[in-house]
PDB file of N, H, CA, C and O in Angstrom:
ATOM      1  N   MET A   1       0.845  -1.158   0.000  1.00  0.00           N
ATOM      2  CA  MET A   1       0.000   0.000   0.000  1.00  0.00           C
ATOM      3  C   MET A   1       0.903   1.238   0.000  1.00  0.00           C
ATOM      4  O   MET A   1       1.389   1.633  -1.060  1.00  0.00           O
ATOM      5  N   THR A   2       1.129   1.830   1.105  1.00  0.00           N
ATOM      6  H   THR A   2       0.735   1.509   1.967  1.00  0.00           H
ATOM      7  CA  THR A   2       2.050   2.962   1.125  1.00  0.00           C
ATOM      8  C   THR A   2       3.039   2.765   2.257  1.00  0.00           C
ATOM      9  O   THR A   2       2.762   2.084   3.244  1.00  0.00           O
ATOM     10  N   THR A   3       4.188   3.373   2.087  1.00  0.00           N
ATOM     11  H   THR A   3       4.413   3.926   1.284  1.00  0.00           H
ATOM     12  CA  THR A   3       5.180   3.297   3.144  1.00  0.00           C
ATOM     13  C   THR A   3       4.956   4.450   4.121  1.00  0.00           C
ATOM     14  O   THR A   3       4.464   5.515   3.748  1.00  0.00           O
ATOM     15  N   ARG A   4       5.318   4.219   5.344  1.00  0.00           N
ATOM     16  H   ARG A   4       5.718   3.354   5.647  1.00  0.00           H
ATOM     17  CA  ARG A   4       5.118   5.230   6.384  1.00  0.00           C
ATOM     18  C   ARG A   4       6.203   6.288   6.278  1.00  0.00           C
ATOM     19  O   ARG A   4       7.389   5.968   6.346  1.00  0.00           O
ATOM     20  N   PRO A   5       5.804   7.563   6.109  1.00  0.00           N
ATOM     21  CA  PRO A   5       6.814   8.624   6.089  1.00  0.00           C
ATOM     22  C   PRO A   5       7.389   8.836   7.481  1.00  0.00           C
ATOM     23  O   PRO A   5       6.705   8.675   8.491  1.00  0.00           O
ATOM     24  N   LYS A   6       8.640   9.194   7.505  1.00  0.00           N
ATOM     25  H   LYS A   6       9.197   9.325   6.684  1.00  0.00           H
ATOM     26  CA  LYS A   6       9.295   9.484   8.785  1.00  0.00           C
ATOM     27  C   LYS A   6       8.985  10.912   9.204  1.00  0.00           C
ATOM     28  O   LYS A   6       8.861  11.810   8.371  1.00  0.00           O
ATOM     29  N   ILE A   7       8.865  11.100  10.493  1.00  0.00           N
ATOM     30  H   ILE A   7       8.966  10.371  11.170  1.00  0.00           H
ATOM     31  CA  ILE A   7       8.691  12.449  11.020  1.00  0.00           C
ATOM     32  C   ILE A   7      10.092  12.968  11.318  1.00  0.00           C
ATOM     33  O   ILE A   7      10.708  12.605  12.320  1.00  0.00           O
ATOM     34  N   THR A   8      10.572  13.814  10.438  1.00  0.00           N
ATOM     35  H   THR A   8      10.072  14.109   9.624  1.00  0.00           H
ATOM     36  CA  THR A   8      11.920  14.347  10.600  1.00  0.00           C
ATOM     37  C   THR A   8      11.939  15.421  11.681  1.00  0.00           C
ATOM     38  O   THR A   8      10.904  15.979  12.044  1.00  0.00           O
ATOM     39  N   ASP A   9      13.119  15.692  12.177  1.00  0.00           N
ATOM     40  H   ASP A   9      13.960  15.238  11.882  1.00  0.00           H
ATOM     41  CA  ASP A   9      13.261  16.756  13.174  1.00  0.00           C
ATOM     42  C   ASP A   9      12.799  18.094  12.606  1.00  0.00           C
ATOM     43  O   ASP A   9      12.166  18.890  13.299  1.00  0.00           O
ATOM     44  N   LEU A  10      13.127  18.333  11.327  1.00  0.00           N
ATOM     45  H   LEU A  10      13.641  17.686  10.764  1.00  0.00           H
ATOM     46  CA  LEU A  10      12.740  19.583  10.680  1.00  0.00           C
ATOM     47  C   LEU A  10      11.220  19.704  10.632  1.00  0.00           C
ATOM     48  O   LEU A  10      10.666  20.760  10.940  1.00  0.00           O
ATOM     49  N   TYR A  11      10.542  18.611  10.243  1.00  0.00           N
ATOM     50  H   TYR A  11      10.992  17.753   9.993  1.00  0.00           H
ATOM     51  CA  TYR A  11       9.078  18.630  10.188  1.00  0.00           C
ATOM     52  C   TYR A  11       8.508  18.820  11.585  1.00  0.00           C
ATOM     53  O   TYR A  11       7.597  19.625  11.778  1.00  0.00           O
ATOM     54  N   ALA A  12       9.031  18.091  12.554  1.00  0.00           N
ATOM     55  H   ALA A  12       9.771  17.437  12.397  1.00  0.00           H
ATOM     56  CA  ALA A  12       8.523  18.185  13.921  1.00  0.00           C
ATOM     57  C   ALA A  12       8.658  19.594  14.478  1.00  0.00           C
ATOM     58  O   ALA A  12       7.825  20.038  15.268  1.00  0.00           O
ATOM     59  N   GLU A  13       9.684  20.280  14.073  1.00  0.00           N
ATOM     60  H   GLU A  13      10.360  19.919  13.431  1.00  0.00           H
ATOM     61  CA  GLU A  13       9.912  21.627  14.596  1.00  0.00           C
ATOM     62  C   GLU A  13       9.090  22.691  13.877  1.00  0.00           C
ATOM     63  O   GLU A  13       8.681  23.675  14.492  1.00  0.00           O
ATOM     64  N   HIS A  14       8.841  22.500  12.563  1.00  0.00           N
ATOM     65  H   HIS A  14       9.173  21.700  12.064  1.00  0.00           H
ATOM     66  CA  HIS A  14       8.256  23.588  11.769  1.00  0.00           C
ATOM     67  C   HIS A  14       6.867  23.309  11.207  1.00  0.00           C
ATOM     68  O   HIS A  14       6.277  24.204  10.602  1.00  0.00           O
ATOM     69  N   ALA A  15       6.325  22.125  11.376  1.00  0.00           N
ATOM     70  H   ALA A  15       6.804  21.397  11.867  1.00  0.00           H
ATOM     71  CA  ALA A  15       5.032  21.791  10.776  1.00  0.00           C
ATOM     72  C   ALA A  15       3.910  22.583  11.431  1.00  0.00           C
ATOM     73  O   ALA A  15       3.849  22.717  12.653  1.00  0.00           O
ATOM     74  N   SER A  16       3.033  23.101  10.597  1.00  0.00           N
ATOM     75  H   SER A  16       3.082  22.993   9.604  1.00  0.00           H
ATOM     76  CA  SER A  16       1.879  23.840  11.103  1.00  0.00           C
ATOM     77  C   SER A  16       0.827  22.846  11.600  1.00  0.00           C
ATOM     78  O   SER A  16       0.857  21.669  11.240  1.00  0.00           O
ATOM     79  N   PRO A  17      -0.095  23.327  12.424  1.00  0.00           N
ATOM     80  CA  PRO A  17      -1.177  22.442  12.859  1.00  0.00           C
ATOM     81  C   PRO A  17      -1.960  21.851  11.680  1.00  0.00           C
ATOM     82  O   PRO A  17      -2.336  20.679  11.709  1.00  0.00           O
ATOM     83  N   ASP A  18      -2.201  22.657  10.653  1.00  0.00           N
ATOM     84  H   ASP A  18      -1.895  23.608  10.630  1.00  0.00           H
ATOM     85  CA  ASP A  18      -2.922  22.144   9.478  1.00  0.00           C
ATOM     86  C   ASP A  18      -2.127  21.045   8.779  1.00  0.00           C
ATOM     87  O   ASP A  18      -2.699  20.046   8.343  1.00  0.00           O
ATOM     88  N   SER A  19      -0.836  21.220   8.671  1.00  0.00           N
ATOM     89  H   SER A  19      -0.371  22.031   9.025  1.00  0.00           H
ATOM     90  CA  SER A  19       0.012  20.209   8.059  1.00  0.00           C
ATOM     91  C   SER A  19      -0.026  18.910   8.858  1.00  0.00           C
ATOM     92  O   SER A  19      -0.087  17.821   8.287  1.00  0.00           O
ATOM     93  N   ILE A  20       0.011  19.033  10.166  1.00  0.00           N
ATOM     94  H   ILE A  20       0.061  19.917  10.630  1.00  0.00           H
ATOM     95  CA  ILE A  20      -0.050  17.849  11.029  1.00  0.00           C
ATOM     96  C   ILE A  20      -1.410  17.161  10.890  1.00  0.00           C
ATOM     97  O   ILE A  20      -1.487  15.934  10.832  1.00  0.00           O
ATOM     98  N   ARG A  21      -2.487  17.962  10.835  1.00  0.00           N
ATOM     99  H   ARG A  21      -2.425  18.959  10.881  1.00  0.00           H
ATOM    100  CA  ARG A  21      -3.826  17.386  10.642  1.00  0.00           C
ATOM    101  C   ARG A  21      -3.927  16.626   9.326  1.00  0.00           C
ATOM    102  O   ARG A  21      -4.532  15.555   9.271  1.00  0.00           O
ATOM    103  N   ILE A  22      -3.342  17.167   8.278  1.00  0.00           N
ATOM    104  H   ILE A  22      -2.850  18.037   8.323  1.00  0.00           H
ATOM    105  CA  ILE A  22      -3.347  16.498   6.980  1.00  0.00           C
ATOM    106  C   ILE A  22      -2.623  15.158   7.068  1.00  0.00           C
ATOM    107  O   ILE A  22      -3.103  14.155   6.542  1.00  0.00           O
ATOM    108  N   GLU A  23      -1.477  15.141   7.729  1.00  0.00           N
ATOM    109  H   GLU A  23      -1.086  15.956   8.156  1.00  0.00           H
ATOM    110  CA  GLU A  23      -0.723  13.896   7.878  1.00  0.00           C
ATOM    111  C   GLU A  23      -1.489  12.873   8.709  1.00  0.00           C
ATOM    112  O   GLU A  23      -1.451  11.676   8.422  1.00  0.00           O
ATOM    113  N   ILE A  24      -2.187  13.349   9.742  1.00  0.00           N
ATOM    114  H   ILE A  24      -2.218  14.321   9.975  1.00  0.00           H
ATOM    115  CA  ILE A  24      -3.020  12.447  10.547  1.00  0.00           C
ATOM    116  C   ILE A  24      -4.117  11.844   9.685  1.00  0.00           C
ATOM    117  O   ILE A  24      -4.380  10.643   9.760  1.00  0.00           O
ATOM    118  N   LYS A  25      -4.756  12.666   8.869  1.00  0.00           N
ATOM    119  H   LYS A  25      -4.542  13.641   8.808  1.00  0.00           H
ATOM    120  CA  LYS A  25      -5.825  12.180   7.993  1.00  0.00           C
ATOM    121  C   LYS A  25      -5.291  11.142   7.006  1.00  0.00           C
ATOM    122  O   LYS A  25      -5.929  10.113   6.781  1.00  0.00           O
ATOM    123  N   LYS A  26      -4.128  11.407   6.420  1.00  0.00           N
ATOM    124  H   LYS A  26      -3.610  12.243   6.603  1.00  0.00           H
ATOM    125  CA  LYS A  26      -3.536  10.452   5.480  1.00  0.00           C
ATOM    126  C   LYS A  26      -3.177   9.144   6.186  1.00  0.00           C
ATOM    127  O   LYS A  26      -3.381   8.062   5.635  1.00  0.00           O
ATOM    128  N   ALA A  27      -2.648   9.245   7.393  1.00  0.00           N
ATOM    129  H   ALA A  27      -2.482  10.124   7.840  1.00  0.00           H
ATOM    130  CA  ALA A  27      -2.279   8.042   8.140  1.00  0.00           C
ATOM    131  C   ALA A  27      -3.515   7.224   8.503  1.00  0.00           C
ATOM    132  O   ALA A  27      -3.488   5.995   8.436  1.00  0.00           O
ATOM    133  N   ARG A  28      -4.585   7.892   8.883  1.00  0.00           N
ATOM    134  H   ARG A  28      -4.607   8.890   8.938  1.00  0.00           H
ATOM    135  CA  ARG A  28      -5.824   7.171   9.209  1.00  0.00           C
ATOM    136  C   ARG A  28      -6.407   6.493   7.978  1.00  0.00           C
ATOM    137  O   ARG A  28      -6.913   5.374   8.065  1.00  0.00           O
ATOM    138  N   THR A  29      -6.337   7.161   6.837  1.00  0.00           N
ATOM    139  H   THR A  29      -5.925   8.069   6.767  1.00  0.00           H
ATOM    140  CA  THR A  29      -6.817   6.563   5.592  1.00  0.00           C
ATOM    141  C   THR A  29      -6.028   5.307   5.266  1.00  0.00           C
ATOM    142  O   THR A  29      -6.604   4.287   4.890  1.00  0.00           O
ATOM    143  N   THR A  30      -4.712   5.379   5.410  1.00  0.00           N
ATOM    144  H   THR A  30      -4.244   6.207   5.716  1.00  0.00           H
ATOM    145  CA  THR A  30      -3.862   4.214   5.161  1.00  0.00           C
ATOM    146  C   THR A  30      -4.184   3.099   6.146  1.00  0.00           C
ATOM    147  O   THR A  30      -4.286   1.935   5.760  1.00  0.00           O
ATOM    148  N   ARG A  31      -4.343   3.454   7.418  1.00  0.00           N
ATOM    149  H   ARG A  31      -4.260   4.400   7.732  1.00  0.00           H
ATOM    150  CA  ARG A  31      -4.684   2.467   8.444  1.00  0.00           C
ATOM    151  C   ARG A  31      -6.001   1.769   8.117  1.00  0.00           C
ATOM    152  O   ARG A  31      -6.112   0.549   8.233  1.00  0.00           O
ATOM    153  N   ASP A  32      -7.000   2.553   7.706  1.00  0.00           N
ATOM    154  H   ASP A  32      -6.910   3.544   7.612  1.00  0.00           H
ATOM    155  CA  ASP A  32      -8.304   1.981   7.391  1.00  0.00           C
ATOM    156  C   ASP A  32      -8.222   1.064   6.174  1.00  0.00           C
ATOM    157  O   ASP A  32      -8.884   0.027   6.127  1.00  0.00           O
ATOM    158  N   ARG A  33      -7.414   1.446   5.194  1.00  0.00           N
ATOM    159  H   ARG A  33      -6.876   2.288   5.232  1.00  0.00           H
ATOM    160  CA  ARG A  33      -7.230   0.608   4.003  1.00  0.00           C
ATOM    161  C   ARG A  33      -6.590  -0.720   4.397  1.00  0.00           C
ATOM    162  O   ARG A  33      -7.030  -1.776   3.943  1.00  0.00           O
ATOM    163  N   TRP A  34      -5.563  -0.678   5.230  1.00  0.00           N
ATOM    164  H   TRP A  34      -5.206   0.180   5.599  1.00  0.00           H
ATOM    165  CA  TRP A  34      -4.909  -1.901   5.694  1.00  0.00           C
ATOM    166  C   TRP A  34      -5.863  -2.742   6.536  1.00  0.00           C
ATOM    167  O   TRP A  34      -5.849  -3.970   6.452  1.00  0.00           O
ATOM    168  N   SER A  35      -6.686  -2.089   7.341  1.00  0.00           N
ATOM    169  H   SER A  35      -6.697  -1.092   7.409  1.00  0.00           H
ATOM    170  CA  SER A  35      -7.646  -2.806   8.170  1.00  0.00           C
ATOM    171  C   SER A  35      -8.629  -3.580   7.296  1.00  0.00           C
ATOM    172  O   SER A  35      -8.947  -4.733   7.587  1.00  0.00           O
ATOM    173  N   ARG A  36      -9.111  -2.950   6.227  1.00  0.00           N
ATOM    174  H   ARG A  36      -8.853  -2.013   5.990  1.00  0.00           H
ATOM    175  CA  ARG A  36     -10.013  -3.652   5.307  1.00  0.00           C
ATOM    176  C   ARG A  36      -9.304  -4.824   4.644  1.00  0.00           C
ATOM    177  O   ARG A  36      -9.898  -5.887   4.463  1.00  0.00           O
ATOM    178  N   HIS A  37      -8.050  -4.640   4.285  1.00  0.00           N
ATOM    179  H   HIS A  37      -7.568  -3.776   4.432  1.00  0.00           H
ATOM    180  CA  HIS A  37      -7.258  -5.697   3.665  1.00  0.00           C
ATOM    181  C   HIS A  37      -7.093  -6.880   4.635  1.00  0.00           C
ATOM    182  O   HIS A  37      -7.269  -8.037   4.252  1.00  0.00           O
ATOM    183  N   ILE A  38      -6.760  -6.576   5.863  1.00  0.00           N
ATOM    184  H   ILE A  38      -6.617  -5.637   6.174  1.00  0.00           H
ATOM    185  CA  ILE A  38      -6.605  -7.618   6.888  1.00  0.00           C
ATOM    186  C   ILE A  38      -7.930  -8.355   7.110  1.00  0.00           C
ATOM    187  O   ILE A  38      -7.949  -9.582   7.214  1.00  0.00           O
ATOM    188  N   ASN A  39      -9.023  -7.614   7.183  1.00  0.00           N
ATOM    189  H   ASN A  39      -9.007  -6.617   7.099  1.00  0.00           H
ATOM    190  CA  ASN A  39     -10.330  -8.242   7.387  1.00  0.00           C
ATOM    191  C   ASN A  39     -10.683  -9.170   6.230  1.00  0.00           C
ATOM    192  O   ASN A  39     -11.212 -10.260   6.448  1.00  0.00           O
ATOM    193  N   ALA A  40     -10.394  -8.745   4.997  1.00  0.00           N
ATOM    194  H   ALA A  40      -9.964  -7.860   4.819  1.00  0.00           H
ATOM    195  CA  ALA A  40     -10.678  -9.589   3.833  1.00  0.00           C
ATOM    196  C   ALA A  40      -9.827 -10.856   3.868  1.00  0.00           C
ATOM    197  O   ALA A  40     -10.320 -11.943   3.564  1.00  0.00           O
ATOM    198  N   LEU A  41      -8.562 -10.725   4.234  1.00  0.00           N
ATOM    199  H   LEU A  41      -8.161  -9.843   4.480  1.00  0.00           H
ATOM    200  CA  LEU A  41      -7.693 -11.900   4.335  1.00  0.00           C
ATOM    201  C   LEU A  41      -8.142 -12.839   5.448  1.00  0.00           C
ATOM    202  O   LEU A  41      -8.065 -14.058   5.296  1.00  0.00           O
ATOM    203  N   THR A  42      -8.602 -12.295   6.546  1.00  0.00           N
ATOM    204  H   THR A  42      -8.664 -11.305   6.669  1.00  0.00           H
ATOM    205  CA  THR A  42      -9.092 -13.108   7.648  1.00  0.00           C
ATOM    206  C   THR A  42     -10.327 -13.902   7.223  1.00  0.00           C
ATOM    207  O   THR A  42     -10.448 -15.086   7.538  1.00  0.00           O
ATOM    208  N   ARG A  43     -11.245 -13.242   6.505  1.00  0.00           N
ATOM    209  H   ARG A  43     -11.147 -12.280   6.250  1.00  0.00           H
ATOM    210  CA  ARG A  43     -12.432 -13.946   6.009  1.00  0.00           C
ATOM    211  C   ARG A  43     -12.035 -15.045   5.036  1.00  0.00           C
ATOM    212  O   ARG A  43     -12.592 -16.142   5.076  1.00  0.00           O
ATOM    213  N   LEU A  44     -11.074 -14.759   4.161  1.00  0.00           N
ATOM    214  H   LEU A  44     -10.621 -13.867   4.128  1.00  0.00           H
ATOM    215  CA  LEU A  44     -10.606 -15.758   3.210  1.00  0.00           C
ATOM    216  C   LEU A  44      -9.983 -16.947   3.936  1.00  0.00           C
ATOM    217  O   LEU A  44     -10.236 -18.096   3.574  1.00  0.00           O
ATOM    218  N   LEU A  45      -9.175 -16.680   4.949  1.00  0.00           N
ATOM    219  H   LEU A  45      -8.969 -15.747   5.243  1.00  0.00           H
ATOM    220  CA  LEU A  45      -8.565 -17.757   5.725  1.00  0.00           C
ATOM    221  C   LEU A  45      -9.635 -18.612   6.406  1.00  0.00           C
ATOM    222  O   LEU A  45      -9.555 -19.840   6.386  1.00  0.00           O
ATOM    223  N   ASP A  46     -10.625 -17.971   7.001  1.00  0.00           N
ATOM    224  H   ASP A  46     -10.690 -16.973   7.017  1.00  0.00           H
ATOM    225  CA  ASP A  46     -11.705 -18.718   7.646  1.00  0.00           C
ATOM    226  C   ASP A  46     -12.435 -19.610   6.641  1.00  0.00           C
ATOM    227  O   ASP A  46     -12.744 -20.766   6.930  1.00  0.00           O
ATOM    228  N   THR A  47     -12.705 -19.060   5.466  1.00  0.00           N
ATOM    229  H   THR A  47     -12.454 -18.121   5.231  1.00  0.00           H
ATOM    230  CA  THR A  47     -13.367 -19.831   4.418  1.00  0.00           C
ATOM    231  C   THR A  47     -12.511 -21.006   3.985  1.00  0.00           C
ATOM    232  O   THR A  47     -13.007 -22.125   3.853  1.00  0.00           O
ATOM    233  N   ARG A  48     -11.229 -20.757   3.763  1.00  0.00           N
ATOM    234  H   ARG A  48     -10.826 -19.848   3.869  1.00  0.00           H
ATOM    235  CA  ARG A  48     -10.321 -21.812   3.305  1.00  0.00           C
ATOM    236  C   ARG A  48     -10.199 -22.922   4.346  1.00  0.00           C
ATOM    237  O   ARG A  48     -10.224 -24.101   3.995  1.00  0.00           O
ATOM    238  N   LEU A  49     -10.067 -22.562   5.610  1.00  0.00           N
ATOM    239  H   LEU A  49     -10.046 -21.604   5.895  1.00  0.00           H
ATOM    240  CA  LEU A  49      -9.965 -23.569   6.663  1.00  0.00           C
ATOM    241  C   LEU A  49     -11.242 -24.402   6.758  1.00  0.00           C
ATOM    242  O   LEU A  49     -11.180 -25.610   6.986  1.00  0.00           O
ATOM    243  N   ALA A  50     -12.396 -23.759   6.585  1.00  0.00           N
ATOM    244  H   ALA A  50     -12.446 -22.778   6.401  1.00  0.00           H
ATOM    245  CA  ALA A  50     -13.665 -24.493   6.589  1.00  0.00           C
ATOM    246  C   ALA A  50     -13.730 -25.445   5.399  1.00  0.00           C
ATOM    247  O   ALA A  50     -14.225 -26.565   5.526  1.00  0.00           O
ATOM    248  N   GLN A  51     -13.228 -25.003   4.238  1.00  0.00           N
ATOM    249  H   GLN A  51     -12.826 -24.094   4.135  1.00  0.00           H
ATOM    250  CA  GLN A  51     -13.212 -25.870   3.061  1.00  0.00           C
ATOM    251  C   GLN A  51     -12.291 -27.066   3.291  1.00  0.00           C
ATOM    252  O   GLN A  51     -12.627 -28.191   2.921  1.00  0.00           O
ATOM    253  N   ILE A  52     -11.153 -26.828   3.890  1.00  0.00           N
ATOM    254  H   ILE A  52     -10.880 -25.915   4.191  1.00  0.00           H
ATOM    255  CA  ILE A  52     -10.217 -27.926   4.170  1.00  0.00           C
ATOM    256  C   ILE A  52     -10.863 -28.916   5.136  1.00  0.00           C
ATOM    257  O   ILE A  52     -10.797 -30.128   4.925  1.00  0.00           O
ATOM    258  N   ASP A  53     -11.490 -28.399   6.195  1.00  0.00           N
ATOM    259  H   ASP A  53     -11.544 -27.415   6.366  1.00  0.00           H
ATOM    260  CA  ASP A  53     -12.162 -29.274   7.164  1.00  0.00           C
ATOM    261  C   ASP A  53     -13.268 -30.086   6.501  1.00  0.00           C
ATOM    262  O   ASP A  53     -13.487 -31.243   6.863  1.00  0.00           O
ATOM    263  N   ALA A  54     -13.970 -29.492   5.533  1.00  0.00           N
ATOM    264  H   ALA A  54     -13.792 -28.552   5.239  1.00  0.00           H
ATOM    265  CA  ALA A  54     -15.065 -30.183   4.850  1.00  0.00           C
ATOM    266  C   ALA A  54     -14.559 -31.104   3.740  1.00  0.00           C
ATOM    267  O   ALA A  54     -15.330 -31.871   3.164  1.00  0.00           O
ATOM    268  N   GLY A  55     -13.260 -31.022   3.445  1.00  0.00           N
ATOM    269  H   GLY A  55     -12.634 -30.398   3.913  1.00  0.00           H
ATOM    270  CA  GLY A  55     -12.700 -31.858   2.387  1.00  0.00           C
ATOM    271  C   GLY A  55     -13.000 -31.365   0.984  1.00  0.00           C
ATOM    272  O   GLY A  55     -12.917 -32.127   0.021  1.00  0.00           O
ATOM    273  N   THR A  56     -13.346 -30.098   0.867  1.00  0.00           N
ATOM    274  H   THR A  56     -13.413 -29.478   1.649  1.00  0.00           H
ATOM    275  CA  THR A  56     -13.687 -29.552  -0.454  1.00  0.00           C
ATOM    276  C   THR A  56     -12.577 -28.699  -1.061  1.00  0.00           C
ATOM    277  O   THR A  56     -12.742 -28.127  -2.139  1.00  0.00           O
ATOM    278  N   TRP A  57     -11.457 -28.619  -0.371  1.00  0.00           N
ATOM    279  H   TRP A  57     -11.323 -29.084   0.504  1.00  0.00           H
ATOM    280  CA  TRP A  57     -10.315 -27.864  -0.910  1.00  0.00           C
ATOM    281  C   TRP A  57      -9.055 -28.648  -0.637  1.00  0.00           C
ATOM    282  O   TRP A  57      -8.912 -29.159   0.474  1.00  0.00           O
ATOM    283  N   PRO A  58      -8.160 -28.777  -1.541  1.00  0.00           N
ATOM    284  CA  PRO A  58      -8.242 -28.275  -2.921  1.00  0.00           C
ATOM    285  C   PRO A  58      -9.218 -29.114  -3.729  1.00  0.00           C
ATOM    286  O   PRO A  58      -9.437 -30.294  -3.458  1.00  0.00           O
ATOM    287  N   THR A  59      -9.785 -28.471  -4.717  1.00  0.00           N
ATOM    288  H   THR A  59      -9.606 -27.512  -4.936  1.00  0.00           H
ATOM    289  CA  THR A  59     -10.736 -29.185  -5.562  1.00  0.00           C
ATOM    290  C   THR A  59      -9.974 -30.168  -6.429  1.00  0.00           C
ATOM    291  O   THR A  59      -8.866 -29.880  -6.880  1.00  0.00           O
ATOM    292  N   PRO A  60     -10.569 -31.327  -6.663  1.00  0.00           N
ATOM    293  CA  PRO A  60      -9.866 -32.298  -7.519  1.00  0.00           C
ATOM    294  C   PRO A  60      -9.753 -31.742  -8.933  1.00  0.00           C
ATOM    295  O   PRO A  60     -10.666 -31.094  -9.444  1.00  0.00           O
ATOM    296  N   GLU A  61      -8.626 -32.012  -9.539  1.00  0.00           N
ATOM    297  H   GLU A  61      -7.884 -32.539  -9.124  1.00  0.00           H
ATOM    298  CA  GLU A  61      -8.416 -31.518 -10.903  1.00  0.00           C
ATOM    299  C   GLU A  61      -9.266 -32.326 -11.877  1.00  0.00           C
ATOM    300  O   GLU A  61      -9.478 -33.527 -11.705  1.00  0.00           O
ATOM    301  N   GLU A  62      -9.741 -31.631 -12.899  1.00  0.00           N
ATOM    302  H   GLU A  62      -9.568 -30.656 -13.039  1.00  0.00           H
ATOM    303  CA  GLU A  62     -10.525 -32.285 -13.928  1.00  0.00           C
ATOM    304  C   GLU A  62      -9.582 -33.132 -14.781  1.00  0.00           C
ATOM    305  O   GLU A  62      -8.459 -32.715 -15.064  1.00  0.00           O
ATOM    306  N   PRO A  63     -10.037 -34.324 -15.193  1.00  0.00           N
ATOM    307  CA  PRO A  63      -9.160 -35.137 -16.047  1.00  0.00           C
ATOM    308  C   PRO A  63      -8.902 -34.427 -17.372  1.00  0.00           C
ATOM    309  O   PRO A  63      -9.789 -33.789 -17.939  1.00  0.00           O
ATOM    310  N   THR A  64      -7.684 -34.552 -17.843  1.00  0.00           N
ATOM    311  H   THR A  64      -6.963 -35.070 -17.382  1.00  0.00           H
ATOM    312  CA  THR A  64      -7.340 -33.949 -19.119  1.00  0.00           C
ATOM    313  C   THR A  64      -7.748 -34.884 -20.243  1.00  0.00           C
ATOM    314  O   THR A  64      -7.762 -36.103 -20.069  1.00  0.00           O
ATOM    315  N   ARG A  65      -8.074 -34.326 -21.380  1.00  0.00           N
ATOM    316  H   ARG A  65      -8.063 -33.336 -21.522  1.00  0.00           H
ATOM    317  CA  ARG A  65      -8.499 -35.144 -22.527  1.00  0.00           C
ATOM    318  C   ARG A  65      -7.360 -35.402 -23.450  1.00  0.00           C
ATOM    319  O   ARG A  65      -7.529 -36.072 -24.468  1.00  0.00           O
TER     320      ARG A  65
END
């Protein structure tokens, strides 16, 4: 997704409140995107484990002609 920017000493010393608010908003957006990604992967894992327990995964390959 995106890499986390470092808070440099220069930024920490000179950043305006609006600039800091913008960075907070961007960080929250990234966090929420990752959270959705993690939730989707968790659901997929749960589904896959249930399929394995039921013996339906992996699906048998179709015979080739």
